[in-house]
Residue frames as a rotation matrix with the C-alpha (Angstrom) as fourth column:
MET 1
-0.651 0.589 -0.479 25.23
-0.187 0.487 0.853 -89.88
0.736 0.645 -0.207 70.67
ASN 2
0.044 0.815 0.577 21.88
-0.943 -0.157 0.294 -90.34
0.330 -0.557 0.762 72.40
ASN 3
-0.711 -0.345 0.613 21.86
-0.607 0.742 -0.286 -93.33
-0.356 -0.575 -0.737 74.80
SER 4
0.101 0.842 0.529 18.57
-0.191 0.539 -0.821 -94.52
-0.976 -0.018 0.215 73.34
LEU 5
0.684 0.047 -0.728 20.04
-0.723 -0.086 -0.685 -94.53
-0.095 0.995 -0.025 69.81
THR 6
0.151 -0.592 0.792 21.63
-0.088 0.790 0.607 -97.78
-0.985 -0.162 0.067 68.66
ILE 7
0.380 -0.146 -0.914 23.47
-0.925 -0.089 -0.370 -98.35
-0.028 0.985 -0.169 65.37
ARG 8
-0.137 -0.445 0.885 24.08
-0.337 0.861 0.381 -101.92
-0.931 -0.246 -0.269 64.26
PRO 9
-0.867 -0.216 -0.449 24.51
-0.494 0.248 0.833 -104.04
-0.069 0.944 -0.322 61.12
ALA 10
0.214 0.946 -0.243 21.46
-0.972 0.231 0.046 -105.63
0.100 0.226 0.969 59.54
ARG 11
-0.468 -0.266 0.843 20.95
-0.459 0.888 0.026 -109.31
-0.755 -0.375 -0.538 60.30
PRO 12
-0.997 0.005 -0.082 20.00
-0.068 0.516 0.854 -111.99
0.047 0.857 -0.514 57.74
ASP 13
-0.451 0.890 -0.058 16.44
0.885 0.439 -0.153 -112.16
-0.111 -0.120 -0.987 59.10
GLU 14
-0.057 0.402 -0.914 15.93
0.346 -0.850 -0.396 -108.42
-0.936 -0.339 -0.091 58.44
ALA 15
-0.865 -0.235 0.442 15.77
0.480 -0.136 0.867 -108.34
-0.144 0.962 0.230 54.62
GLY 16
0.025 0.965 0.261 12.10
0.936 -0.114 0.334 -107.38
0.352 0.236 -0.906 54.94
LEU 17
0.539 0.102 -0.836 12.98
0.581 -0.764 0.281 -104.39
-0.611 -0.637 -0.470 57.13
VAL 18
-0.591 -0.776 -0.222 15.65
0.269 -0.448 0.853 -103.30
-0.761 0.444 0.473 54.64
HIS 19
-0.644 0.413 0.644 13.04
0.728 0.074 0.681 -103.54
0.234 0.908 -0.349 51.89
LYS 20
0.452 0.843 -0.290 10.61
0.892 -0.434 0.129 -101.37
-0.018 -0.317 -0.948 53.89
PHE 21
0.152 -0.481 -0.864 13.29
0.280 -0.817 0.504 -98.70
-0.948 -0.319 0.011 54.22
ILE 22
-0.842 -0.433 0.321 13.99
0.395 -0.090 0.914 -98.90
-0.367 0.897 0.247 50.47
LEU 23
-0.146 0.882 0.447 10.28
0.912 -0.055 0.406 -98.33
0.383 0.467 -0.797 49.82
GLY 24
0.540 0.327 -0.776 10.38
0.707 -0.676 0.208 -95.42
-0.456 -0.661 -0.596 52.28
ILE 25
-0.336 -0.726 -0.600 13.27
0.158 -0.671 0.724 -93.66
-0.928 0.149 0.340 50.57
ALA 26
-0.796 0.099 0.598 11.74
0.606 0.110 0.788 -94.30
0.012 0.989 -0.147 47.14
LYS 27
0.285 0.958 0.010 8.49
0.946 -0.284 0.157 -92.68
0.153 -0.035 -0.988 48.28
TYR 28
0.391 -0.218 -0.894 10.38
0.430 -0.816 0.387 -89.69
-0.814 -0.536 -0.225 49.73
GLU 29
-0.601 -0.738 -0.306 12.35
0.017 -0.394 0.919 -89.27
-0.799 0.547 0.250 46.51
LYS 30
0.285 0.834 -0.472 9.16
-0.627 -0.210 -0.750 -89.65
-0.725 0.510 0.464 44.41
LEU 31
-0.363 -0.523 -0.771 10.69
-0.915 0.355 0.190 -92.74
0.175 0.775 -0.608 42.76
SER 32
-0.133 0.375 0.918 8.42
-0.561 0.734 -0.381 -95.54
-0.817 -0.566 0.113 44.03
HIS 33
0.823 0.514 -0.240 7.67
-0.456 0.346 -0.820 -96.48
-0.338 0.784 0.520 40.42
ASP 34
0.279 -0.813 -0.511 11.35
-0.795 0.103 -0.598 -97.41
0.539 0.573 -0.617 39.96
VAL 35
-0.277 -0.400 0.874 11.52
-0.874 0.482 -0.057 -99.99
-0.399 -0.779 -0.483 42.77
GLU 36
0.261 0.270 -0.927 11.85
-0.695 0.719 0.013 -103.48
0.670 0.641 0.375 41.32
ALA 37
-0.715 -0.688 -0.124 13.68
-0.394 0.543 -0.741 -105.14
0.577 -0.481 -0.660 44.23
THR 38
0.503 0.811 -0.298 11.81
-0.201 0.445 0.873 -107.75
0.840 -0.379 0.387 46.22
VAL 39
0.659 -0.250 0.710 12.54
-0.724 0.044 0.688 -108.94
-0.204 -0.967 -0.152 49.75
GLU 40
0.824 -0.342 0.452 14.08
0.352 0.934 0.065 -112.05
-0.444 0.106 0.890 48.16
ASP 41
0.615 -0.617 0.490 16.34
0.389 -0.303 -0.870 -109.89
0.685 0.726 0.053 45.98
ILE 42
0.458 -0.412 0.787 17.50
-0.699 -0.715 0.032 -107.98
0.549 -0.565 -0.616 49.06
GLN 43
0.815 -0.117 0.568 18.06
-0.356 0.671 0.650 -111.22
-0.457 -0.732 0.505 50.98
GLU 44
0.740 -0.536 0.406 20.31
0.668 0.656 -0.350 -112.56
-0.079 0.531 0.844 48.23
ALA 45
0.528 -0.533 0.661 22.11
0.201 -0.678 -0.707 -109.24
0.825 0.507 -0.251 47.61
LEU 46
0.364 -0.350 0.863 22.96
-0.783 -0.617 0.079 -108.64
0.505 -0.705 -0.498 51.26
PHE 47
0.150 -0.202 0.968 23.19
-0.853 0.468 0.229 -112.11
-0.500 -0.860 -0.102 52.77
GLY 48
0.963 0.237 -0.128 23.64
-0.267 0.773 -0.575 -114.53
-0.037 0.588 0.808 49.86
GLU 49
0.680 -0.717 0.153 26.75
0.706 0.697 0.126 -116.34
-0.197 0.023 0.980 48.71
HIS 50
-0.437 -0.813 0.385 28.33
0.878 -0.479 -0.014 -113.17
0.196 0.332 0.923 47.25
PRO 51
0.383 0.642 -0.664 26.99
0.775 -0.615 -0.148 -110.14
-0.503 -0.458 -0.733 49.16
GLY 52
-0.054 -0.359 0.932 27.12
0.863 -0.486 -0.138 -106.97
0.502 0.797 0.336 47.09
ALA 53
-0.136 0.075 0.988 26.25
-0.243 -0.969 0.040 -104.47
0.961 -0.234 0.150 49.80
GLU 54
-0.649 -0.048 -0.759 25.83
0.699 0.357 -0.620 -103.99
0.301 -0.933 -0.198 53.52
VAL 55
0.184 0.756 0.628 23.26
0.106 -0.651 0.752 -102.23
0.977 -0.072 -0.200 55.69
ILE 56
-0.879 -0.234 -0.416 23.38
0.436 -0.037 -0.899 -100.59
0.195 -0.972 0.135 59.07
PHE 57
0.175 0.977 0.125 20.26
0.607 -0.207 0.767 -99.64
0.775 -0.059 -0.629 61.02
ALA 58
-0.874 -0.221 0.432 19.60
-0.199 -0.649 -0.734 -96.92
0.443 -0.728 0.523 63.54
PHE 59
-0.040 0.848 -0.528 17.14
0.707 0.398 0.585 -97.77
0.707 -0.349 -0.615 66.31
LEU 60
-0.701 -0.058 0.710 15.74
-0.368 -0.824 -0.430 -95.04
0.610 -0.563 0.557 68.53
GLU 61
-0.294 0.550 0.782 14.12
-0.892 0.137 -0.432 -96.42
-0.344 -0.824 0.450 71.68
ASN 62
-0.629 -0.102 0.771 14.35
-0.020 0.993 0.115 -99.86
-0.777 0.057 -0.627 69.99
VAL 63
0.578 0.806 0.125 12.24
0.207 0.004 -0.978 -98.65
-0.789 0.592 -0.165 67.02
PRO 64
-0.169 -0.652 0.739 13.78
0.935 0.132 0.330 -98.78
-0.313 0.747 0.587 63.52
ALA 65
0.434 0.292 -0.852 14.42
0.247 -0.948 -0.199 -95.11
-0.867 -0.124 -0.483 62.73
GLY 66
0.589 -0.304 -0.749 16.86
-0.750 -0.550 -0.367 -95.10
-0.300 0.778 -0.552 59.82
PHE 67
0.638 -0.434 0.637 19.15
0.425 0.887 0.179 -97.12
-0.643 0.156 0.750 57.61
ALA 68
0.285 -0.602 -0.746 22.18
-0.836 -0.537 0.113 -96.78
-0.468 0.591 -0.657 55.40
LEU 69
0.823 -0.068 0.564 23.02
0.305 0.890 -0.339 -99.13
-0.479 0.451 0.753 52.53
PHE 70
0.485 -0.762 -0.429 26.60
-0.797 -0.587 0.141 -99.09
-0.359 0.274 -0.892 51.29
PHE 71
0.896 -0.333 0.292 29.25
0.403 0.888 -0.224 -101.07
-0.185 0.319 0.930 49.44
HIS 72
0.116 -0.936 -0.331 32.89
0.126 -0.316 0.940 -100.80
-0.985 -0.151 0.081 48.51
ASN 73
0.999 -0.028 0.047 34.18
0.042 -0.160 -0.986 -99.29
0.035 0.987 -0.159 45.31
PHE 74
0.298 -0.954 -0.013 37.79
0.819 0.249 0.518 -98.71
-0.491 -0.165 0.855 44.29
SER 75
0.901 -0.113 -0.419 39.81
-0.245 -0.930 -0.276 -95.62
-0.358 0.351 -0.865 43.43
THR 76
0.646 -0.716 0.267 42.62
0.726 0.467 -0.504 -96.20
0.236 0.519 0.821 40.98
PHE 77
0.339 -0.520 0.784 44.02
-0.075 -0.846 -0.529 -92.75
0.938 0.121 -0.325 41.83
VAL 78
0.441 -0.127 0.888 44.08
-0.885 -0.224 0.407 -93.42
0.147 -0.966 -0.212 45.58
GLY 79
-0.385 -0.603 -0.699 44.98
-0.535 0.762 -0.363 -97.10
0.752 0.234 -0.616 45.11
ARG 80
-0.987 0.126 0.103 42.52
-0.024 0.510 -0.860 -98.25
-0.161 -0.851 -0.500 47.77
LYS 81
-0.382 0.924 0.034 38.94
0.815 0.319 0.484 -99.22
0.437 0.213 -0.874 48.19
GLY 82
-0.867 0.252 0.430 36.38
-0.363 -0.911 -0.198 -96.61
0.342 -0.327 0.881 49.08
LEU 83
-0.665 0.745 -0.056 33.03
0.563 0.450 -0.693 -96.72
-0.491 -0.492 -0.719 50.76
TYR 84
-0.875 0.442 0.197 30.08
-0.089 -0.547 0.833 -95.81
0.476 0.711 0.518 48.57
LEU 85
-0.711 0.702 -0.049 26.90
0.058 -0.010 -0.998 -94.77
-0.701 -0.712 -0.034 50.37
GLU 86
-0.817 0.475 0.327 23.99
0.462 0.200 0.864 -95.77
0.344 0.857 -0.383 48.15
ASP 87
0.126 0.931 0.343 21.14
0.182 -0.361 0.915 -94.80
0.975 -0.053 -0.215 50.47
LEU 88
-0.916 -0.166 -0.367 20.76
0.388 -0.121 -0.914 -93.05
0.107 -0.979 0.175 53.79
PHE 89
-0.264 0.910 0.321 17.19
-0.052 -0.346 0.937 -92.60
0.963 0.230 0.139 55.00
VAL 90
-0.984 0.099 -0.148 15.62
0.149 0.002 -0.989 -91.54
-0.098 -0.995 -0.017 58.27
LYS 91
-0.232 0.970 0.068 11.89
0.926 0.199 0.321 -91.95
0.298 0.137 -0.945 58.77
PRO 92
-0.131 0.201 0.971 10.19
0.193 -0.955 0.224 -88.53
0.972 0.217 0.086 58.89
GLU 93
0.819 0.561 0.125 9.08
-0.013 -0.199 0.980 -88.88
0.574 -0.804 -0.156 62.51
PHE 94
0.675 -0.638 -0.371 12.72
0.675 0.331 0.659 -89.39
-0.298 -0.695 0.654 63.60
ARG 95
0.154 -0.629 0.762 14.33
0.712 -0.464 -0.526 -86.52
0.685 0.624 0.377 61.69
GLY 96
0.280 -0.137 0.950 16.11
-0.339 -0.940 -0.036 -83.81
0.898 -0.312 -0.309 63.63
LYS 97
0.924 0.094 0.370 17.11
-0.381 0.285 0.879 -86.22
-0.023 -0.954 0.299 66.41
GLY 98
0.103 -0.991 0.083 20.65
-0.908 -0.059 0.414 -86.97
-0.406 -0.118 -0.906 65.23
VAL 99
0.557 0.170 0.813 19.79
-0.020 0.981 -0.191 -90.28
-0.830 0.090 0.550 63.54
GLY 100
0.975 -0.163 0.149 21.14
0.157 0.040 -0.987 -89.36
0.155 0.986 0.065 60.09
LYS 101
0.435 -0.861 0.262 24.33
-0.795 -0.504 -0.337 -87.89
0.423 -0.061 -0.904 61.50
SER 102
0.181 -0.346 0.921 24.85
-0.731 0.579 0.361 -90.97
-0.658 -0.738 -0.148 63.69
LEU 103
0.805 0.137 0.578 24.44
0.236 0.819 -0.523 -93.27
-0.545 0.557 0.627 60.69
LEU 104
0.859 -0.500 0.109 26.88
-0.077 -0.337 -0.938 -91.22
0.506 0.798 -0.328 58.62
LEU 105
0.263 -0.794 0.548 29.43
-0.956 -0.290 0.039 -91.07
0.129 -0.534 -0.835 61.45
ALA 106
0.446 -0.065 0.893 29.16
-0.325 0.918 0.229 -94.83
-0.834 -0.392 0.388 61.91
LEU 107
0.914 -0.101 0.392 30.02
0.394 0.443 -0.805 -95.24
-0.092 0.891 0.445 58.22
VAL 108
0.641 -0.731 0.235 32.91
-0.537 -0.645 -0.544 -92.77
0.549 0.222 -0.806 58.49
LYS 109
0.193 -0.561 0.805 34.33
-0.889 0.248 0.385 -94.81
-0.416 -0.790 -0.450 61.37
LEU 110
0.644 0.095 0.759 33.83
0.112 0.970 -0.216 -98.03
-0.757 0.224 0.614 59.41
ALA 111
0.937 -0.317 0.145 35.59
0.096 -0.164 -0.982 -96.49
0.335 0.934 -0.123 56.40
LYS 112
0.358 -0.837 0.413 38.51
-0.889 -0.441 -0.123 -95.53
0.285 -0.323 -0.902 58.62
GLU 113
0.301 -0.167 0.939 38.61
-0.566 0.761 0.317 -99.03
-0.767 -0.627 0.135 60.17
ARG 114
0.688 0.076 0.722 38.62
0.409 0.781 -0.472 -100.61
-0.600 0.620 0.506 56.73
LYS 115
-0.290 -0.910 -0.297 41.33
0.301 -0.381 0.874 -98.22
-0.909 0.164 0.384 55.51
CYS 116
0.438 0.536 0.722 39.15
0.875 -0.072 -0.478 -96.72
-0.205 0.841 -0.501 52.79
GLY 117
-0.634 -0.744 0.212 40.71
0.772 -0.594 0.225 -93.91
-0.042 0.306 0.951 50.78
ARG 118
-0.920 0.390 0.036 37.45
-0.386 -0.919 0.074 -91.98
0.062 0.054 0.997 50.54
MET 119
-0.446 0.877 0.180 33.69
0.550 0.428 -0.718 -92.02
-0.706 -0.221 -0.673 50.80
ASP 120
-0.977 0.192 -0.096 31.35
-0.191 -0.572 0.798 -91.11
0.098 0.797 0.595 47.98
TRP 121
-0.367 0.921 0.128 27.60
0.730 0.371 -0.574 -90.66
-0.576 -0.118 -0.809 47.56
VAL 122
-0.817 0.220 0.532 25.11
0.281 -0.655 0.702 -88.64
0.503 0.723 0.473 45.56
ALA 123
-0.518 0.742 -0.425 22.16
0.375 -0.250 -0.893 -86.50
-0.769 -0.622 -0.149 46.57
LEU 124
0.106 0.639 0.762 19.23
0.994 -0.092 -0.060 -85.44
0.032 0.764 -0.645 44.45
GLY 125
-0.686 -0.475 0.551 19.70
0.550 -0.835 -0.036 -81.88
0.477 0.278 0.834 43.24
TRP 126
0.010 0.790 0.613 16.36
-0.109 -0.609 0.786 -80.77
0.994 -0.075 0.080 44.71
ASN 127
0.640 0.250 -0.727 17.14
0.594 0.440 0.674 -82.18
0.488 -0.862 0.134 48.19
LYS 128
0.192 -0.555 0.809 18.61
-0.231 -0.827 -0.512 -78.99
0.954 -0.088 -0.287 49.67
THR 129
0.769 0.125 0.627 18.17
-0.636 0.049 0.770 -80.33
0.065 -0.991 0.117 53.21
ALA 130
0.865 -0.466 0.186 20.44
0.426 0.878 0.217 -83.29
-0.264 -0.108 0.958 52.45
ILE 131
0.390 -0.745 0.541 22.95
0.577 -0.260 -0.774 -81.18
0.718 0.614 0.328 50.53
ASP 132
0.378 -0.205 0.903 23.18
-0.546 -0.837 0.038 -78.64
0.748 -0.507 -0.429 53.37
PHE 133
0.909 -0.006 0.417 23.55
-0.354 0.518 0.779 -81.46
-0.220 -0.856 0.469 55.90
TYR 134
0.722 -0.663 0.199 26.39
0.692 0.691 -0.207 -83.11
0.000 0.287 0.958 53.96
GLU 135
0.241 -0.638 0.731 28.18
0.299 -0.667 -0.682 -79.81
0.923 0.384 0.030 53.42
SER 136
0.645 0.047 0.763 27.86
-0.624 -0.543 0.561 -78.96
0.441 -0.838 -0.321 57.14
LEU 137
0.891 -0.315 0.328 29.87
0.013 0.738 0.674 -82.12
-0.455 -0.596 0.661 57.84
GLY 138
0.046 -0.948 -0.314 32.65
-0.461 -0.299 0.836 -81.13
-0.886 0.106 -0.450 55.47
ALA 139
-0.043 -0.007 0.999 31.62
0.725 0.688 0.036 -83.07
-0.688 0.725 -0.024 52.37
ARG 140
-0.419 -0.120 -0.900 32.05
-0.379 -0.877 0.293 -81.24
-0.825 0.464 0.322 49.09
GLU 141
0.705 0.699 0.119 30.06
-0.087 0.251 -0.964 -81.36
-0.704 0.670 0.238 45.90
MET 142
-0.368 -0.828 0.423 32.02
0.343 0.303 0.889 -82.81
-0.864 0.472 0.173 42.98
LYS 143
0.427 0.668 -0.610 30.80
-0.227 -0.574 -0.787 -80.34
-0.875 0.474 -0.093 40.35
GLU 144
-0.203 -0.611 -0.765 33.44
-0.905 -0.180 0.384 -81.34
-0.373 0.771 -0.516 37.81
TRP 145
-0.945 -0.104 0.310 32.03
-0.033 0.974 0.225 -84.89
-0.325 0.202 -0.924 37.54
VAL 146
-0.232 0.892 -0.389 29.02
-0.960 -0.146 0.238 -85.94
0.155 0.429 0.890 35.48
PHE 147
-0.423 0.185 0.887 27.08
-0.436 0.817 -0.378 -88.97
-0.795 -0.546 -0.265 36.67
PHE 148
-0.382 0.270 -0.884 26.26
-0.868 0.225 0.444 -91.63
0.318 0.936 0.149 34.00
ARG 149
-0.296 0.333 0.895 24.14
-0.477 0.760 -0.441 -94.76
-0.827 -0.558 -0.066 34.08
LEU 150
-0.644 0.283 -0.710 23.26
-0.540 0.489 0.685 -97.68
0.542 0.825 -0.162 31.86
ASP 151
0.011 0.701 0.713 20.02
-0.905 0.311 -0.292 -99.31
-0.426 -0.642 0.637 33.03
GLU 152
-0.164 -0.081 0.983 19.21
-0.035 0.996 0.076 -102.96
-0.986 -0.022 -0.167 32.34
GLN 153
0.803 0.505 0.317 17.76
0.318 0.088 -0.944 -102.14
-0.505 0.858 -0.090 28.91
GLY 154
0.736 -0.594 -0.324 20.84
-0.677 -0.658 -0.330 -100.11
-0.017 0.462 -0.887 28.03
ILE 155
-0.197 -0.802 0.564 23.11
-0.691 0.522 0.501 -102.95
-0.696 -0.291 -0.657 29.14
GLU 156
0.179 0.360 0.915 21.16
0.313 0.861 -0.400 -105.45
-0.933 0.358 0.041 27.03
LYS 157
0.969 0.246 -0.026 21.22
0.070 -0.372 -0.925 -103.21
-0.238 0.895 -0.378 23.96
LEU 158
0.469 -0.863 -0.188 24.91
-0.882 -0.469 -0.043 -102.40
-0.051 0.186 -0.981 24.23
ALA 159
-0.125 -0.511 0.851 25.84
-0.473 0.785 0.401 -106.03
-0.872 -0.352 -0.339 24.96
GLU 160
0.646 0.459 0.610 24.35
0.304 0.579 -0.757 -106.99
-0.700 0.674 0.234 21.57
GLN 161
0.833 -0.344 -0.435 27.00
-0.551 -0.599 -0.582 -104.97
-0.060 0.723 -0.688 19.70
Protein backbone atom coordinates (compact mmCIF):
# COMPACT_ATOMS: atom_id res chain seq x y z
CA MET A 1 0.00 0.00 0.00
CA ASN A 2 1.18 3.50 -0.85
CA ASN A 3 2.60 5.36 2.19
CA SER A 4 0.54 8.42 1.32
CA LEU A 5 -2.68 6.36 1.31
CA THR A 6 -4.55 6.13 4.60
CA ILE A 7 -7.66 4.04 5.29
CA ARG A 8 -9.68 4.81 8.40
CA PRO A 9 -13.24 4.66 9.76
CA ALA A 10 -15.50 7.67 9.34
CA ARG A 11 -15.89 9.89 12.38
CA PRO A 12 -19.19 11.32 13.69
CA ASP A 13 -18.30 14.79 12.41
CA GLU A 14 -17.91 13.46 8.84
CA ALA A 15 -21.54 12.72 7.90
CA GLY A 16 -21.33 15.57 5.39
CA LEU A 17 -18.29 13.99 3.72
CA VAL A 18 -20.08 10.63 3.54
CA HIS A 19 -23.03 12.40 1.93
CA LYS A 20 -20.75 14.01 -0.67
CA PHE A 21 -19.39 10.59 -1.60
CA ILE A 22 -22.95 9.23 -1.87
CA LEU A 23 -23.78 12.07 -4.26
CA GLY A 24 -20.59 11.27 -6.19
CA ILE A 25 -21.43 7.60 -6.66
CA ALA A 26 -25.03 8.45 -7.55
CA LYS A 27 -23.81 10.83 -10.26
CA TYR A 28 -21.37 8.20 -11.61
CA GLU A 29 -24.13 5.58 -11.69
CA LYS A 30 -26.55 8.06 -13.32
CA LEU A 31 -28.86 7.71 -10.30
CA SER A 32 -28.68 11.19 -8.74
CA HIS A 33 -32.46 11.45 -9.04
CA ASP A 34 -32.81 8.55 -6.58
CA VAL A 35 -30.85 10.15 -3.71
CA GLU A 36 -33.20 11.06 -0.88
CA ALA A 37 -30.73 10.83 2.02
CA THR A 38 -29.77 14.05 3.76
CA VAL A 39 -26.68 14.71 5.85
CA GLU A 40 -28.93 14.37 8.91
CA ASP A 41 -30.16 10.97 7.70
CA ILE A 42 -26.56 9.81 7.27
CA GLN A 43 -25.60 11.16 10.70
CA GLU A 44 -28.39 9.17 12.35
CA ALA A 45 -27.84 6.02 10.26
CA LEU A 46 -24.10 5.83 10.90
CA PHE A 47 -23.64 7.47 14.28
CA GLY A 48 -27.06 7.49 15.96
CA GLU A 49 -28.37 5.31 18.76
CA HIS A 50 -28.69 2.22 16.51
CA PRO A 51 -26.14 2.50 13.68
CA GLY A 52 -27.18 0.54 10.61
CA ALA A 53 -23.98 0.82 8.62
CA GLU A 54 -20.33 1.80 8.78
CA VAL A 55 -18.02 3.76 6.49
CA ILE A 56 -14.32 3.70 5.85
CA PHE A 57 -12.50 6.43 3.96
CA ALA A 58 -9.37 6.38 1.84
CA PHE A 59 -7.23 9.52 1.96
CA LEU A 60 -4.47 10.05 -0.58
CA GLU A 61 -2.03 12.77 0.47
CA ASN A 62 -4.60 13.68 3.16
CA VAL A 63 -7.29 14.33 0.51
CA PRO A 64 -10.52 12.26 0.63
CA ALA A 65 -10.15 9.93 -2.36
CA GLY A 66 -12.67 7.15 -1.80
CA PHE A 67 -15.13 5.54 0.57
CA ALA A 68 -16.84 2.26 1.27
CA LEU A 69 -20.16 1.92 3.08
CA PHE A 70 -20.97 -1.51 4.50
CA PHE A 71 -23.04 -3.36 7.08
CA HIS A 72 -23.48 -6.86 8.41
CA ASN A 73 -25.97 -9.36 7.06
CA PHE A 74 -26.42 -12.99 8.09
CA SER A 75 -26.15 -16.28 6.25
CA THR A 76 -28.36 -19.03 7.58
CA PHE A 77 -26.42 -21.56 5.48
CA VAL A 78 -23.04 -20.49 6.86
CA GLY A 79 -24.46 -19.77 10.33
CA ARG A 80 -22.50 -16.54 10.69
CA LYS A 81 -22.73 -12.90 9.89
CA GLY A 82 -21.39 -11.60 6.62
CA LEU A 83 -20.15 -8.26 5.45
CA TYR A 84 -22.27 -6.57 2.81
CA LEU A 85 -20.58 -3.85 0.78
CA GLU A 86 -23.27 -1.37 -0.22
CA ASP A 87 -21.07 1.21 -1.94
CA LEU A 88 -17.44 1.52 -2.93
CA PHE A 89 -16.52 4.71 -4.77
CA VAL A 90 -13.25 6.34 -5.74
CA LYS A 91 -13.26 9.88 -7.08
CA PRO A 92 -12.34 9.91 -10.79
CA GLU A 93 -9.10 11.83 -10.27
CA PHE A 94 -7.84 9.12 -7.87
CA ARG A 95 -8.69 6.04 -9.94
CA GLY A 96 -5.87 3.74 -11.00
CA LYS A 97 -3.82 4.53 -7.89
CA GLY A 98 -4.81 1.51 -5.79
CA VAL A 99 -7.45 3.32 -3.74
CA GLY A 100 -10.34 0.99 -4.59
CA LYS A 101 -8.26 -2.13 -4.02
CA SER A 102 -7.00 -0.75 -0.70
CA LEU A 103 -10.57 -0.06 0.45
CA LEU A 104 -11.71 -3.54 -0.55
CA LEU A 105 -8.70 -5.20 1.12
CA ALA A 106 -9.38 -3.22 4.30
CA LEU A 107 -12.92 -4.62 4.29
CA VAL A 108 -11.67 -8.16 3.63
CA LYS A 109 -9.37 -7.86 6.64
CA LEU A 110 -12.21 -6.46 8.74
CA ALA A 111 -14.47 -9.33 7.65
CA LYS A 112 -11.78 -11.80 8.69
CA GLU A 113 -11.30 -10.02 12.05
CA ARG A 114 -15.03 -10.11 12.69
CA LYS A 115 -15.23 -13.79 11.69
CA CYS A 116 -17.61 -13.14 8.80
CA GLY A 117 -18.56 -16.18 6.74
CA ARG A 118 -18.56 -14.23 3.48
CA MET A 119 -18.70 -10.87 1.77
CA ASP A 120 -21.36 -9.85 -0.71
CA TRP A 121 -22.00 -6.88 -2.98
CA VAL A 122 -23.58 -6.03 -6.30
CA ALA A 123 -22.30 -4.17 -9.34
CA LEU A 124 -24.31 -2.54 -12.08
CA GLY A 125 -24.39 -4.77 -15.15
CA TRP A 126 -23.00 -2.02 -17.39
CA ASN A 127 -20.02 -1.31 -15.09
CA LYS A 128 -17.54 -3.65 -16.80
CA THR A 129 -14.60 -1.89 -15.14
CA ALA A 130 -15.95 -2.75 -11.68
CA ILE A 131 -16.92 -6.28 -12.68
CA ASP A 132 -13.46 -6.96 -14.15
CA PHE A 133 -11.82 -5.49 -11.04
CA TYR A 134 -13.86 -7.69 -8.67
CA GLU A 135 -13.25 -10.80 -10.75
CA SER A 136 -9.50 -10.07 -10.85
CA LEU A 137 -9.53 -10.28 -7.05
CA GLY A 138 -11.23 -13.67 -7.05
CA ALA A 139 -14.85 -12.61 -6.53
CA ARG A 140 -17.40 -14.52 -8.56
CA GLU A 141 -20.67 -13.44 -10.08
CA MET A 142 -23.67 -15.17 -8.51
CA LYS A 143 -25.59 -15.77 -11.74
CA GLU A 144 -28.04 -18.20 -10.15
CA TRP A 145 -29.45 -15.49 -7.85
CA VAL A 146 -32.01 -12.86 -8.83
CA PHE A 147 -31.95 -9.59 -6.92
CA PHE A 148 -35.33 -8.31 -5.60
CA ARG A 149 -36.37 -5.07 -3.93
CA LEU A 150 -39.41 -3.53 -2.32
CA ASP A 151 -39.09 0.27 -2.24
CA GLU A 152 -40.87 2.41 0.34
CA GLN A 153 -44.05 2.56 -1.76
CA GLY A 154 -44.00 -1.21 -2.20
CA ILE A 155 -43.53 -1.70 1.54
CA GLU A 156 -46.45 0.61 2.30
CA LYS A 157 -48.73 -1.10 -0.21
CA LEU A 158 -47.87 -4.61 0.92
CA ALA A 159 -48.13 -3.68 4.61
CA GLU A 160 -51.78 -2.72 4.02
CA GLN A 161 -52.72 -6.32 3.17
